[in-house]
TORKOL-4160 file (C-alpha; in steps of 0.2 Angstrom, whole numbers, padded with zeros to 4 digits, m for minus):
202
<pt num="1" X="0152" Y="m0941" Z="m0241"/>
<pt num="2" X="0162" Y="m0943" Z="m0257"/>
<pt num="3" X="0180" Y="m0947" Z="m0257"/>
<pt num="4" X="0185" Y="m0930" Z="m0265"/>
<pt num="5" X="0176" Y="m0920" Z="m0251"/>
<pt num="6" X="0184" Y="m0931" Z="m0238"/>
<pt num="7" X="0201" Y="m0926" Z="m0245"/>
<pt num="8" X="0196" Y="m0908" Z="m0244"/>
<pt num="9" X="0191" Y="m0910" Z="m0226"/>
<pt num="10" X="0208" Y="m0917" Z="m0223"/>
<pt num="11" X="0216" Y="m0901" Z="m0230"/>
<pt num="12" X="0206" Y="m0890" Z="m0219"/>
<pt num="13" X="0209" Y="m0901" Z="m0204"/>
<pt num="14" X="0228" Y="m0900" Z="m0207"/>
<pt num="15" X="0226" Y="m0881" Z="m0209"/>
<pt num="16" X="0218" Y="m0879" Z="m0192"/>
<pt num="17" X="0229" Y="m0892" Z="m0184"/>
<pt num="18" X="0245" Y="m0882" Z="m0188"/>
<pt num="19" X="0238" Y="m0869" Z="m0176"/>
<pt num="20" X="0232" Y="m0880" Z="m0162"/>
<pt num="21" X="0231" Y="m0899" Z="m0161"/>
<pt num="22" X="0212" Y="m0904" Z="m0164"/>
<pt num="23" X="0203" Y="m0921" Z="m0165"/>
<pt num="24" X="0191" Y="m0926" Z="m0178"/>
<pt num="25" X="0177" Y="m0924" Z="m0165"/>
<pt num="26" X="0183" Y="m0906" Z="m0163"/>
<pt num="27" X="0183" Y="m0903" Z="m0182"/>
<pt num="28" X="0166" Y="m0910" Z="m0186"/>
<pt num="29" X="0156" Y="m0894" Z="m0182"/>
<pt num="30" X="0168" Y="m0884" Z="m0193"/>
<pt num="31" X="0167" Y="m0896" Z="m0207"/>
<pt num="32" X="0148" Y="m0895" Z="m0207"/>
<pt num="33" X="0148" Y="m0877" Z="m0212"/>
<pt num="34" X="0162" Y="m0876" Z="m0224"/>
<pt num="35" X="0158" Y="m0874" Z="m0243"/>
<pt num="36" X="0168" Y="m0877" Z="m0259"/>
<pt num="37" X="0169" Y="m0866" Z="m0275"/>
<pt num="38" X="0178" Y="m0869" Z="m0291"/>
<pt num="39" X="0184" Y="m0853" Z="m0299"/>
<pt num="40" X="0190" Y="m0850" Z="m0317"/>
<pt num="41" X="0206" Y="m0841" Z="m0322"/>
<pt num="42" X="0202" Y="m0822" Z="m0322"/>
<pt num="43" X="0186" Y="m0824" Z="m0312"/>
<pt num="44" X="0184" Y="m0810" Z="m0299"/>
<pt num="45" X="0179" Y="m0817" Z="m0282"/>
<pt num="46" X="0177" Y="m0800" Z="m0274"/>
<pt num="47" X="0176" Y="m0783" Z="m0283"/>
<pt num="48" X="0177" Y="m0765" Z="m0279"/>
<pt num="49" X="0161" Y="m0760" Z="m0269"/>
<pt num="50" X="0156" Y="m0777" Z="m0264"/>
<pt num="51" X="0155" Y="m0782" Z="m0246"/>
<pt num="52" X="0166" Y="m0797" Z="m0240"/>
<pt num="53" X="0156" Y="m0810" Z="m0231"/>
<pt num="54" X="0168" Y="m0825" Z="m0232"/>
<pt num="55" X="0185" Y="m0831" Z="m0225"/>
<pt num="56" X="0192" Y="m0843" Z="m0238"/>
<pt num="57" X="0206" Y="m0856" Z="m0240"/>
<pt num="58" X="0214" Y="m0860" Z="m0256"/>
<pt num="59" X="0214" Y="m0879" Z="m0261"/>
<pt num="60" X="0221" Y="m0877" Z="m0278"/>
<pt num="61" X="0227" Y="m0862" Z="m0289"/>
<pt num="62" X="0232" Y="m0844" Z="m0285"/>
<pt num="63" X="0222" Y="m0829" Z="m0279"/>
<pt num="64" X="0229" Y="m0812" Z="m0281"/>
<pt num="65" X="0223" Y="m0798" Z="m0270"/>
<pt num="66" X="0226" Y="m0780" Z="m0276"/>
<pt num="67" X="0220" Y="m0762" Z="m0276"/>
<pt num="68" X="0219" Y="m0750" Z="m0291"/>
<pt num="69" X="0225" Y="m0732" Z="m0287"/>
<pt num="70" X="0225" Y="m0719" Z="m0300"/>
<pt num="71" X="0225" Y="m0733" Z="m0313"/>
<pt num="72" X="0240" Y="m0742" Z="m0306"/>
<pt num="73" X="0239" Y="m0759" Z="m0298"/>
<pt num="74" X="0246" Y="m0762" Z="m0281"/>
<pt num="75" X="0247" Y="m0780" Z="m0274"/>
<pt num="76" X="0241" Y="m0783" Z="m0256"/>
<pt num="77" X="0244" Y="m0802" Z="m0255"/>
<pt num="78" X="0245" Y="m0818" Z="m0264"/>
<pt num="79" X="0235" Y="m0834" Z="m0258"/>
<pt num="80" X="0242" Y="m0851" Z="m0265"/>
<pt num="81" X="0236" Y="m0868" Z="m0260"/>
<pt num="82" X="0235" Y="m0870" Z="m0241"/>
<pt num="83" X="0234" Y="m0851" Z="m0238"/>
<pt num="84" X="0219" Y="m0841" Z="m0232"/>
<pt num="85" X="0212" Y="m0824" Z="m0237"/>
<pt num="86" X="0199" Y="m0811" Z="m0235"/>
<pt num="87" X="0197" Y="m0793" Z="m0236"/>
<pt num="88" X="0197" Y="m0790" Z="m0217"/>
<pt num="89" X="0192" Y="m0771" Z="m0217"/>
<pt num="90" X="0176" Y="m0775" Z="m0228"/>
<pt num="91" X="0173" Y="m0791" Z="m0218"/>
<pt num="92" X="0174" Y="m0782" Z="m0201"/>
<pt num="93" X="0166" Y="m0766" Z="m0205"/>
<pt num="94" X="0153" Y="m0772" Z="m0217"/>
<pt num="95" X="0159" Y="m0759" Z="m0229"/>
<pt num="96" X="0162" Y="m0759" Z="m0248"/>
<pt num="97" X="0178" Y="m0767" Z="m0253"/>
<pt num="98" X="0192" Y="m0756" Z="m0259"/>
<pt num="99" X="0202" Y="m0771" Z="m0266"/>
<pt num="100" X="0199" Y="m0785" Z="m0279"/>
<pt num="101" X="0202" Y="m0804" Z="m0277"/>
<pt num="102" X="0206" Y="m0812" Z="m0294"/>
<pt num="103" X="0210" Y="m0830" Z="m0299"/>
<pt num="104" X="0226" Y="m0830" Z="m0308"/>
<pt num="105" X="0224" Y="m0848" Z="m0312"/>
<pt num="106" X="0209" Y="m0860" Z="m0312"/>
<pt num="107" X="0207" Y="m0862" Z="m0293"/>
<pt num="108" X="0197" Y="m0871" Z="m0280"/>
<pt num="109" X="0193" Y="m0864" Z="m0262"/>
<pt num="110" X="0185" Y="m0869" Z="m0246"/>
<pt num="111" X="0176" Y="m0855" Z="m0237"/>
<pt num="112" X="0165" Y="m0851" Z="m0222"/>
<pt num="113" X="0151" Y="m0838" Z="m0222"/>
<pt num="114" X="0153" Y="m0824" Z="m0209"/>
<pt num="115" X="0136" Y="m0829" Z="m0201"/>
<pt num="116" X="0143" Y="m0847" Z="m0199"/>
<pt num="117" X="0159" Y="m0841" Z="m0192"/>
<pt num="118" X="0151" Y="m0829" Z="m0179"/>
<pt num="119" X="0140" Y="m0844" Z="m0173"/>
<pt num="120" X="0155" Y="m0855" Z="m0171"/>
<pt num="121" X="0165" Y="m0841" Z="m0162"/>
<pt num="122" X="0150" Y="m0839" Z="m0149"/>
<pt num="123" X="0148" Y="m0858" Z="m0146"/>
<pt num="124" X="0165" Y="m0866" Z="m0149"/>
<pt num="125" X="0180" Y="m0860" Z="m0138"/>
<pt num="126" X="0192" Y="m0870" Z="m0148"/>
<pt num="127" X="0187" Y="m0863" Z="m0165"/>
<pt num="128" X="0188" Y="m0845" Z="m0157"/>
<pt num="129" X="0206" Y="m0849" Z="m0151"/>
<pt num="130" X="0211" Y="m0856" Z="m0168"/>
<pt num="131" X="0203" Y="m0842" Z="m0178"/>
<pt num="132" X="0211" Y="m0828" Z="m0168"/>
<pt num="133" X="0228" Y="m0836" Z="m0170"/>
<pt num="134" X="0226" Y="m0838" Z="m0189"/>
<pt num="135" X="0221" Y="m0819" Z="m0190"/>
<pt num="136" X="0236" Y="m0815" Z="m0179"/>
<pt num="137" X="0247" Y="m0824" Z="m0192"/>
<pt num="138" X="0240" Y="m0815" Z="m0207"/>
<pt num="139" X="0242" Y="m0798" Z="m0199"/>
<pt num="140" X="0259" Y="m0802" Z="m0193"/>
<pt num="141" X="0264" Y="m0805" Z="m0211"/>
<pt num="142" X="0256" Y="m0789" Z="m0217"/>
<pt num="143" X="0265" Y="m0779" Z="m0203"/>
<pt num="144" X="0281" Y="m0786" Z="m0209"/>
<pt num="145" X="0278" Y="m0782" Z="m0227"/>
<pt num="146" X="0273" Y="m0764" Z="m0221"/>
<pt num="147" X="0290" Y="m0762" Z="m0213"/>
<pt num="148" X="0298" Y="m0769" Z="m0228"/>
<pt num="149" X="0290" Y="m0756" Z="m0239"/>
<pt num="150" X="0297" Y="m0742" Z="m0229"/>
<pt num="151" X="0314" Y="m0745" Z="m0236"/>
<pt num="152" X="0319" Y="m0735" Z="m0252"/>
<pt num="153" X="0333" Y="m0747" Z="m0255"/>
<pt num="154" X="0327" Y="m0761" Z="m0267"/>
<pt num="155" X="0341" Y="m0773" Z="m0262"/>
<pt num="156" X="0336" Y="m0771" Z="m0243"/>
<pt num="157" X="0318" Y="m0774" Z="m0248"/>
<pt num="158" X="0322" Y="m0790" Z="m0257"/>
<pt num="159" X="0333" Y="m0796" Z="m0242"/>
<pt num="160" X="0319" Y="m0792" Z="m0230"/>
<pt num="161" X="0307" Y="m0801" Z="m0241"/>
<pt num="162" X="0317" Y="m0817" Z="m0240"/>
<pt num="163" X="0322" Y="m0815" Z="m0222"/>
<pt num="164" X="0305" Y="m0810" Z="m0214"/>
<pt num="165" X="0291" Y="m0815" Z="m0225"/>
<pt num="166" X="0287" Y="m0833" Z="m0220"/>
<pt num="167" X="0279" Y="m0837" Z="m0237"/>
<pt num="168" X="0293" Y="m0829" Z="m0247"/>
<pt num="169" X="0300" Y="m0846" Z="m0254"/>
<pt num="170" X="0283" Y="m0852" Z="m0259"/>
<pt num="171" X="0280" Y="m0835" Z="m0268"/>
<pt num="172" X="0297" Y="m0837" Z="m0277"/>
<pt num="173" X="0293" Y="m0854" Z="m0284"/>
<pt num="174" X="0275" Y="m0851" Z="m0289"/>
<pt num="175" X="0272" Y="m0832" Z="m0292"/>
<pt num="176" X="0277" Y="m0823" Z="m0308"/>
<pt num="177" X="0292" Y="m0811" Z="m0305"/>
<pt num="178" X="0282" Y="m0796" Z="m0310"/>
<pt num="179" X="0269" Y="m0798" Z="m0297"/>
<pt num="180" X="0283" Y="m0801" Z="m0283"/>
<pt num="181" X="0291" Y="m0785" Z="m0289"/>
<pt num="182" X="0274" Y="m0776" Z="m0287"/>
<pt num="183" X="0272" Y="m0784" Z="m0270"/>
<pt num="184" X="0289" Y="m0776" Z="m0265"/>
<pt num="185" X="0285" Y="m0759" Z="m0273"/>
<pt num="186" X="0298" Y="m0760" Z="m0286"/>
<pt num="187" X="0299" Y="m0761" Z="m0305"/>
<pt num="188" X="0301" Y="m0779" Z="m0313"/>
<pt num="189" X="0318" Y="m0773" Z="m0320"/>
<pt num="190" X="0324" Y="m0767" Z="m0303"/>
<pt num="191" X="0318" Y="m0784" Z="m0295"/>
<pt num="192" X="0328" Y="m0794" Z="m0308"/>
<pt num="193" X="0343" Y="m0784" Z="m0305"/>
<pt num="194" X="0343" Y="m0785" Z="m0285"/>
<pt num="195" X="0339" Y="m0804" Z="m0286"/>
<pt num="196" X="0354" Y="m0807" Z="m0297"/>
<pt num="197" X="0365" Y="m0796" Z="m0286"/>
<pt num="198" X="0358" Y="m0806" Z="m0271"/>
<pt num="199" X="0362" Y="m0823" Z="m0279"/>
<pt num="200" X="0380" Y="m0817" Z="m0283"/>
<pt num="201" X="0383" Y="m0814" Z="m0265"/>
<pt num="202" X="0378" Y="m0832" Z="m0260"/>
């Protein structure tokens, strides 16, 4: 195994280890089925109508997940280095995707194919526990965002974004402001205004 891949294994090991402490022996069956892919800026990982068959972890770069409704783009999520992603509905129902996954920068991902995950879920109790906990984290974040979007007041949306979305600080550092505005369901101009107002209070 070359040094680069060993480094990638370590990233995935640490990702799983944040959920539950595992040993290198525990990790070996997982490492054997993971795959790596390099993606160019602007490349589409999952397009409308395709079926999601993977669960992925970003090694480097920035993956934007969004939908197009009546020619308007609506952000679902961002995935930066160390974050996982997939289209859960398409993945679970084996149905055509209604969302797009696009690389905003040159990126690298590790991923597991669905068939490999299902084998691990049947045979490996520790992986089953970790996998369940990871999906709980993802859906907790999405539920928090759903509640955030119910507010009409843009200032309240921004405050809730900072207070309840675990990844908000990372997003502020690495995601363009216009995409964060879209994630919050407000215009870039409104986002800029409420951000300035928030900072003045501090």
